[in-house]
Residue frames as qw, qx, qy, qz and C-alpha x, y, z in Angstrom:
[[0.024, -0.880, -0.475, 0.017, 0.02, -0.06, 0.06],
 [0.454, 0.133, -0.015, 0.881, 1.16, 3.46, -0.64],
 [0.088, -0.876, -0.358, 0.310, 0.30, 6.97, 0.66],
 [0.312, 0.944, -0.041, 0.095, 1.73, 10.26, -0.41],
 [0.116, 0.813, -0.548, 0.157, 4.92, 9.73, 1.41],
 [0.516, -0.371, 0.737, -0.230, 4.90, 6.07, 2.67],
 [0.677, 0.132, -0.641, -0.339, 4.91, 2.55, 1.52],
 [0.651, -0.309, 0.586, -0.371, 3.42, -0.11, 3.77],
 [0.647, 0.444, -0.572, -0.237, 4.98, -3.44, 2.54],
 [0.955, -0.219, -0.198, 0.009, 5.83, -6.96, 3.46],
 [0.489, -0.810, 0.300, 0.121, 8.78, -7.35, 5.59],
 [0.750, 0.555, -0.326, 0.156, 12.33, -8.02, 4.24],
 [0.841, -0.127, -0.285, 0.443, 15.58, -9.43, 5.76],
 [0.389, 0.293, -0.149, 0.860, 17.13, -5.99, 5.93],
 [0.374, -0.648, -0.176, -0.639, 14.27, -4.79, 8.14],
 [0.805, -0.412, -0.410, 0.119, 15.23, -7.06, 11.08],
 [0.523, -0.022, -0.332, 0.785, 18.29, -5.02, 12.31],
 [0.063, -0.283, 0.080, -0.954, 16.48, -1.59, 12.41],
 [0.665, -0.473, -0.333, -0.473, 13.37, -3.14, 13.96],
 [0.750, -0.282, -0.478, 0.360, 15.50, -4.73, 16.62],
 [0.267, 0.137, -0.230, 0.926, 17.01, -1.37, 17.31],
 [0.402, -0.421, -0.226, -0.781, 13.44, 0.09, 17.51],
 [0.791, -0.380, -0.450, -0.162, 12.35, -2.72, 19.90],
 [0.696, -0.225, -0.400, 0.552, 15.25, -2.00, 22.19],
 [0.142, 0.477, 0.023, 0.867, 14.82, 1.83, 22.12],
 [0.155, -0.308, -0.700, 0.625, 13.94, 3.17, 25.58],
 [0.280, 0.227, 0.061, -0.931, 11.73, 6.00, 24.18],
 [0.494, 0.028, -0.621, -0.608, 9.90, 3.62, 21.61],
 [0.548, -0.189, -0.815, 0.021, 9.24, 1.03, 24.25],
 [0.090, -0.244, 0.433, -0.863, 8.40, 3.47, 27.22],
 [0.634, -0.086, 0.192, -0.744, 4.77, 2.19, 27.38],
 [0.818, 0.126, -0.518, -0.214, 5.58, -1.50, 26.89],
 [0.858, -0.510, 0.014, -0.065, 6.17, -4.09, 29.49],
 [0.645, -0.483, 0.415, 0.422, 9.83, -4.60, 28.28],
 [0.326, 0.712, -0.470, -0.407, 12.30, -3.88, 25.49],
 [0.974, 0.188, 0.120, -0.032, 13.09, -6.89, 23.15],
 [0.476, -0.470, 0.605, 0.431, 16.47, -8.52, 22.49],
 [0.306, 0.403, -0.610, -0.610, 17.48, -9.06, 18.79],
 [0.026, -0.029, -0.997, -0.066, 16.22, -12.71, 19.12],
 [0.194, 0.523, 0.707, -0.435, 12.90, -11.68, 20.66],
 [0.271, 0.584, -0.122, -0.756, 12.60, -9.00, 17.86],
 [0.207, 0.281, -0.813, -0.466, 13.23, -11.48, 15.14],
 [0.031, 0.283, 0.954, -0.095, 10.67, -13.95, 16.67],
 [0.293, 0.595, 0.380, -0.645, 8.10, -11.09, 16.57],
 [0.332, 0.484, -0.436, -0.682, 8.67, -10.58, 12.95],
 [0.096, 0.045, -0.978, -0.181, 8.15, -14.29, 12.54],
 [0.136, 0.430, 0.776, -0.441, 4.85, -14.00, 14.40],
 [0.263, 0.565, -0.026, -0.782, 3.93, -11.12, 12.28],
 [0.258, 0.296, -0.753, -0.527, 4.41, -13.23, 9.24],
 [0.065, -0.223, -0.972, 0.023, 2.22, -16.06, 10.61],
 [0.214, 0.535, 0.492, -0.652, -0.48, -13.53, 11.58],
 [0.308, 0.472, -0.322, -0.761, -0.57, -12.37, 7.94],
 [0.207, 0.092, -0.923, -0.312, -0.84, -16.01, 6.72],
 [0.015, -0.328, -0.871, 0.367, -3.68, -16.62, 9.23],
 [0.133, 0.666, 0.472, -0.561, -5.66, -13.37, 8.95],
 [0.479, 0.655, 0.429, 0.397, -4.79, -11.82, 5.61],
 [0.072, 0.884, -0.086, 0.454, -3.44, -8.71, 7.35],
 [0.776, -0.315, -0.250, 0.486, -0.82, -7.77, 10.01],
 [0.277, -0.840, 0.102, 0.455, 1.78, -5.18, 10.92],
 [0.732, 0.609, 0.079, 0.296, 3.41, -3.93, 7.68],
 [0.556, -0.254, 0.065, 0.788, 6.94, -2.59, 7.48],
 [0.227, 0.930, 0.274, -0.096, 6.85, 1.01, 6.72],
 [0.627, 0.092, 0.272, 0.725, 9.10, 2.64, 4.35],
 [0.090, 0.908, 0.175, -0.369, 9.45, 6.43, 3.83],
 [0.734, 0.449, 0.239, 0.451, 11.05, 6.75, 0.18],
 [0.322, 0.698, -0.069, 0.635, 13.83, 9.33, 0.12],
 [0.433, -0.747, 0.253, -0.436, 13.90, 9.41, 3.93],
 [0.327, -0.421, 0.821, -0.203, 14.52, 5.94, 5.21],
 [0.459, 0.087, -0.802, -0.373, 14.04, 2.36, 3.92],
 [0.562, -0.400, -0.722, 0.051, 12.42, 1.33, 7.31],
 [0.157, -0.482, 0.261, -0.821, 10.82, 3.75, 9.88],
 [0.411, -0.106, 0.702, -0.572, 8.73, 1.19, 11.88],
 [0.070, -0.233, -0.944, -0.222, 5.58, -0.99, 11.64],
 [0.407, 0.132, 0.186, -0.884, 1.91, -0.10, 11.24],
 [0.370, -0.028, -0.801, -0.469, -0.99, -2.32, 10.69],
 [0.752, -0.265, -0.063, -0.600, -3.90, -4.44, 12.00],
 [0.158, 0.238, -0.917, 0.277, -3.59, -7.22, 14.68],
 [0.737, -0.447, -0.385, -0.329, -5.96, -9.73, 16.33],
 [0.251, -0.650, 0.536, -0.477, -5.09, -9.39, 19.99],
 [0.553, 0.109, -0.825, 0.045, -4.00, -12.72, 21.64],
 [0.053, -0.044, -0.734, 0.676, -5.87, -12.17, 24.85],
 [0.214, -0.590, -0.736, -0.255, -9.40, -12.08, 26.14],
 [0.024, -0.154, -0.337, 0.928, -11.19, -8.91, 27.37],
 [0.366, 0.557, 0.552, -0.500, -14.72, -7.42, 27.27],
 [0.420, 0.717, -0.101, -0.548, -14.09, -6.11, 23.77],
 [0.062, 0.394, -0.835, -0.379, -12.52, -9.13, 22.15],
 [0.675, 0.106, 0.430, 0.590, -12.64, -10.75, 19.70],
 [0.199, 0.933, 0.046, -0.296, -11.57, -7.55, 17.81],
 [0.728, 0.392, 0.093, 0.555, -9.07, -6.13, 15.38],
 [0.380, -0.819, -0.049, 0.428, -6.59, -3.64, 16.78],
 [0.514, 0.767, -0.071, 0.378, -4.69, -0.92, 14.76],
 [0.672, -0.635, 0.084, 0.372, -1.24, -0.35, 16.16],
 [0.511, 0.787, -0.185, 0.290, 1.99, 1.49, 15.19],
 [0.692, -0.608, 0.134, 0.364, 5.55, 1.58, 16.40],
 [0.518, 0.811, -0.013, 0.272, 7.82, 4.11, 14.72],
 [0.654, -0.034, -0.231, 0.720, 11.53, 4.85, 15.49],
 [0.203, -0.806, -0.281, 0.479, 11.65, 8.10, 17.54],
 [0.276, -0.234, 0.369, 0.856, 13.72, 9.78, 14.66],
 [0.052, -0.287, -0.699, -0.653, 10.40, 9.70, 12.72],
 [0.107, -0.644, -0.692, 0.308, 7.96, 10.92, 15.39],
 [0.000, 0.709, 0.215, -0.672, 6.20, 14.27, 14.91],
 [0.026, -0.294, 0.542, 0.787, 6.09, 14.18, 11.18],
 [0.689, 0.218, 0.107, -0.683, 2.59, 12.69, 10.84],
 [0.315, 0.309, -0.857, -0.266, 3.92, 9.37, 9.59],
 [0.140, 0.133, 0.919, -0.344, 1.88, 7.25, 12.15],
 [0.457, 0.456, 0.374, -0.666, -1.33, 8.91, 11.20],
 [0.459, 0.528, -0.441, -0.562, -0.67, 8.66, 7.49],
 [0.192, 0.211, -0.955, -0.083, 0.25, 4.94, 7.67],
 [0.215, 0.178, 0.850, -0.446, -2.54, 4.21, 10.04],
 [0.529, 0.451, 0.128, -0.707, -5.13, 5.75, 7.75],
 [0.467, 0.370, -0.713, -0.370, -3.90, 3.38, 4.92],
 [0.078, 0.010, -0.967, 0.241, -4.21, 0.40, 7.38],
 [0.378, 0.319, 0.575, -0.651, -7.75, 1.59, 8.22],
 [0.551, 0.426, -0.297, -0.653, -8.70, 1.76, 4.56],
 [0.367, 0.248, -0.882, -0.158, -7.52, -1.69, 4.17],
 [0.081, 0.092, 0.893, -0.432, -9.29, -2.98, 7.21],
 [0.442, 0.434, 0.403, -0.673, -12.66, -1.34, 6.24],
 [0.573, 0.540, -0.238, -0.568, -12.52, -1.71, 2.46],
 [0.504, 0.381, -0.751, -0.193, -10.57, -4.93, 1.79],
 [0.114, 0.032, -0.932, 0.342, -10.83, -6.98, 5.00],
 [0.453, -0.461, -0.479, -0.594, -14.53, -5.75, 5.59],
 [0.315, -0.200, -0.699, 0.610, -14.14, -5.22, 9.17],
 [0.224, -0.768, -0.543, -0.254, -16.98, -3.58, 11.09],
 [0.375, -0.917, 0.076, -0.110, -14.91, -2.05, 13.73],
 [0.679, 0.321, -0.363, 0.552, -11.22, -1.39, 14.57],
 [0.558, -0.820, -0.126, 0.002, -9.89, -0.61, 18.00],
 [0.500, 0.526, -0.412, 0.550, -6.68, 0.77, 19.48],
 [0.640, -0.756, -0.129, -0.052, -5.57, 0.97, 23.06],
 [0.483, 0.444, -0.425, 0.623, -2.62, 2.16, 25.14],
 [0.434, -0.438, -0.538, 0.575, -1.90, 3.32, 28.73],
 [0.073, -0.933, -0.321, 0.144, -3.34, 6.66, 29.87],
 [0.318, -0.768, 0.200, 0.519, 0.09, 8.31, 29.85],
 [0.494, 0.034, 0.605, 0.623, 0.80, 7.61, 26.21],
 [0.253, 0.746, 0.255, -0.561, -0.70, 10.93, 24.98],
 [0.040, 0.456, -0.606, -0.650, 1.15, 10.60, 21.72],
 [0.027, 0.080, 0.947, 0.311, -0.67, 7.60, 20.63],
 [0.171, 0.608, 0.703, -0.326, -3.95, 8.76, 21.85],
 [0.130, 0.652, -0.097, -0.741, -3.42, 11.85, 19.72],
 [0.087, 0.226, -0.807, -0.539, -2.99, 9.67, 16.78],
 [0.069, 0.407, 0.909, -0.056, -6.16, 7.73, 17.64],
 [0.168, 0.708, 0.355, -0.586, -8.10, 11.01, 17.84],
 [0.130, 0.534, -0.450, -0.704, -6.70, 12.26, 14.46],
 [0.050, -0.024, -0.944, -0.325, -7.92, 8.94, 12.97],
 [0.536, -0.231, -0.259, -0.770, -11.37, 9.66, 14.22],
 [0.546, -0.217, -0.800, 0.122, -11.44, 7.06, 16.87],
 [0.404, -0.638, -0.035, -0.654, -13.54, 7.57, 19.89],
 [0.283, 0.086, -0.817, 0.495, -12.85, 6.90, 23.68],
 [0.614, -0.550, -0.251, -0.507, -15.37, 6.01, 26.23],
 [0.188, -0.537, 0.677, -0.466, -14.15, 5.70, 29.87],
 [0.849, -0.110, 0.328, -0.399, -16.54, 2.83, 30.21],
 [0.901, 0.371, -0.222, 0.025, -14.30, 0.82, 27.80],
 [0.079, 0.737, -0.612, 0.277, -11.09, 1.29, 29.77],
 [0.966, -0.127, -0.195, -0.112, -9.58, -1.91, 31.04],
 [0.445, -0.698, 0.555, 0.086, -6.87, -3.58, 32.85],
 [0.598, 0.480, -0.584, -0.266, -4.72, -5.37, 30.41],
 [0.952, -0.237, 0.057, -0.185, -4.82, -9.08, 31.07],
 [0.860, 0.283, -0.220, 0.363, -1.10, -9.66, 30.08],
 [0.182, 0.637, -0.367, 0.653, 0.22, -7.02, 32.56],
 [0.455, -0.140, -0.765, 0.435, 0.95, -8.07, 36.14],
 [0.336, -0.835, -0.417, -0.128, -1.53, -6.70, 38.76],
 [0.493, -0.789, -0.076, 0.358, -0.26, -3.61, 40.33],
 [0.552, 0.113, 0.323, 0.760, 2.07, -2.71, 37.34],
 [0.034, 0.557, 0.099, -0.824, 2.06, 0.84, 36.43],
 [0.172, 0.200, -0.645, -0.717, 1.12, -0.22, 32.89],
 [0.222, 0.262, 0.917, -0.203, -1.89, -2.22, 33.95],
 [0.359, 0.671, 0.408, -0.504, -4.69, 0.31, 33.06],
 [0.307, 0.061, 0.580, 0.753, -5.39, 0.85, 29.39],
 [0.410, 0.523, 0.189, -0.723, -7.82, 3.19, 27.50],
 [0.475, 0.298, 0.778, 0.283, -9.64, 1.81, 24.47],
 [0.291, 0.478, -0.115, -0.821, -10.54, 3.82, 21.40],
 [0.531, 0.306, 0.785, 0.087, -12.96, 2.48, 18.74],
 [0.267, 0.397, -0.304, -0.824, -13.84, 3.41, 15.13],
 [0.675, 0.353, 0.612, -0.212, -16.75, 1.85, 13.33],
 [0.391, 0.227, 0.660, 0.599, -16.88, 1.26, 9.57],
 [0.080, 0.832, 0.527, 0.154, -19.97, 3.55, 9.52],
 [0.216, -0.915, -0.050, 0.338, -18.07, 6.40, 11.17],
 [0.458, -0.330, 0.499, 0.657, -15.01, 5.91, 9.07],
 [0.356, 0.418, 0.647, 0.528, -17.07, 5.93, 5.85],
 [0.024, -0.937, -0.349, 0.025, -18.93, 9.09, 6.98],
 [0.327, -0.788, 0.228, 0.469, -15.51, 10.94, 7.73],
 [0.472, -0.058, 0.630, 0.614, -14.13, 9.66, 4.45],
 [0.233, 0.706, 0.579, 0.336, -17.16, 10.99, 2.51],
 [0.182, -0.946, -0.137, 0.229, -16.82, 14.32, 4.38],
 [0.500, -0.532, 0.368, 0.576, -13.12, 14.49, 3.63],
 [0.390, 0.139, 0.675, 0.611, -13.75, 14.16, -0.12],
 [0.141, 0.825, 0.546, 0.033, -16.49, 16.71, -0.30]]
């Protein structure tokens, strides 16, 4: 998939090293349970490939032509845990900090949403993060996602009492996305 500045594409061998750097970066993993080793990062890419095989979508490698051959990953994932809102499809992004603040996450996520609603025929896409992750929540709002405090939850894969336990959930229905897309084209 392409946008005006980005390519969302299948993973390549040369993406493994910069993805491992990203997964070990203190700023990029600030709101995750832990940073990943190179082996764990490579295993994550293998799981991403298996997710594509199983679901027909997943996290795409993101390239910014003329800027960098790999800036991170953006896409759609079926979460592997149970919660009040699952089963569902989550949109997520993880970009290298050098590429933050340029609108790349929002631009790539819009392409992933279009794929989810138009090609994968999803009815709803969610996103979630910890309350302190205001940058990701800003992307969610720019995408037209809506937050209801009633949807907030304790992440079942985070240990009780951990500071990252509580998560906020944002939702976007296909109906709302189609309405916003139609308005944007008028």
